C-alpha positions in Angstrom: 0.0 0.0 0.0 2.9 2.4 0.7 4.1 2.5 -2.9 0.5 2.8 -4.2 -0.1 5.9 -2.0 3.2 7.4 -2.8 2.6 7.0 -6.6 -1.0 8.3 -6.3 0.2 11.5 -4.7 3.1 12.0 -7.3 0.8 11.2 -10.2 -2.2 13.1 -8.8 -4.4 10.0 -9.1 -7.8 9.8 -7.3 -8.2 6.9 -4.9 -11.1 4.9 -3.5 -10.4 4.3 0.1 -12.1 2.3 2.9 -11.8 4.4 6.1 -14.3 4.4 8.9 -17.2 4.9 8.6 -17.0 3.7 5.0 -15.9 4.1 1.4 -14.6 7.5 0.1 -13.3 9.0 -3.1 -10.2 11.2 -2.4 -7.6 13.3 -4.1 -4.3 12.6 -2.3 -2.1 15.7 -1.8 0.6 14.6 0.7 1.9 11.4 2.3 4.3 11.2 5.2 5.0 10.6 8.8 3.5 12.2 11.9 5.5 13.1 14.9 5.0 9.7 16.5 6.1 7.9 13.3 2.6 7.1 12.1 1.9 7.2 8.4 -0.5 10.0 7.4 -2.3 10.8 4.2 -3.6 14.4 3.5 -6.5 14.2 1.0 -9.3 16.3 -0.4 -12.4 14.1 -0.1 -14.8 14.6 -3.0 -17.5 12.1 -2.0 -18.4 9.2 0.3 -18.7 8.5 3.9 -17.7 10.9 6.7 -17.7 10.6 10.4 -17.6 14.5 10.7 -20.5 14.9 8.3 -18.3 16.8 5.8 -18.4 14.7 2.7 -16.4 17.1 0.6 -13.6 18.6 2.6 -9.9 18.3 3.6 -9.1 15.2 5.6 -6.1 13.7 7.3 -6.1 9.9 7.4 -3.9 7.6 9.5 -2.3 4.9 7.3 -3.0 2.2 9.9 -6.7 2.9 9.8 -7.1 2.5 6.0 -8.8 -0.8 5.5 -8.1 -0.9 1.7 -7.2 1.4 -1.1 -7.4 1.2 -4.9 -6.9 3.6 -7.8 -10.3 5.2 -8.7 -9.3 5.5 -12.3 -9.0 9.3 -12.9 -6.5 12.1 -12.1 -6.9 15.6 -10.8 -5.2 18.5 -12.6 -4.1 20.8 -9.8 -4.1 21.1 -6.1 -7.3 22.1 -4.3 -7.7 25.5 -2.9 -6.3 25.6 0.6 -3.5 23.2 -0.1 -0.1 24.0 1.3 3.2 22.2 0.6 5.1 21.0 3.6 2.1 19.7 5.6 2.7 20.6 9.2 1.0 17.4 10.4 3.9 15.4 8.8 6.6 16.4 11.3 8.3 13.1 10.9 8.9 13.7 7.2 7.1 13.9 3.9 7.3 10.9 1.5 5.5 12.5 -1.4 3.5 15.7 -2.0 1.8 17.6 -4.8 4.0 20.6 -5.7 2.3 23.9 -6.2 4.8 24.9 -8.9 3.1 22.2 -11.0 -0.1 24.1 -10.8 -1.3 24.7 -14.3 -2.0 28.3 -15.4 -5.7 29.1 -15.5 -7.1 30.6 -18.6 
């Protein structure tokens, strides 16, 4: 799963993830380690289950709580509004992140 998550971030590929309370579609923006060494995945959720009631919003998932993950089949062109490189939650190091300099010019 580590390589799949890393590559999904670098290639800006949408994922289908099972994370309590259910299945979600997400755009992964950063993958790395928290201060206690736990794997973390910063995503923008576009649809699916939500414990907080926010079905479309920024989320931070713990890697050990992801039941399964698969490629959804599509990509996203640029980072979502509100995204910042160097995610502060990933104090233990970032494995992969979407780079803002890759943002495409808007017409």
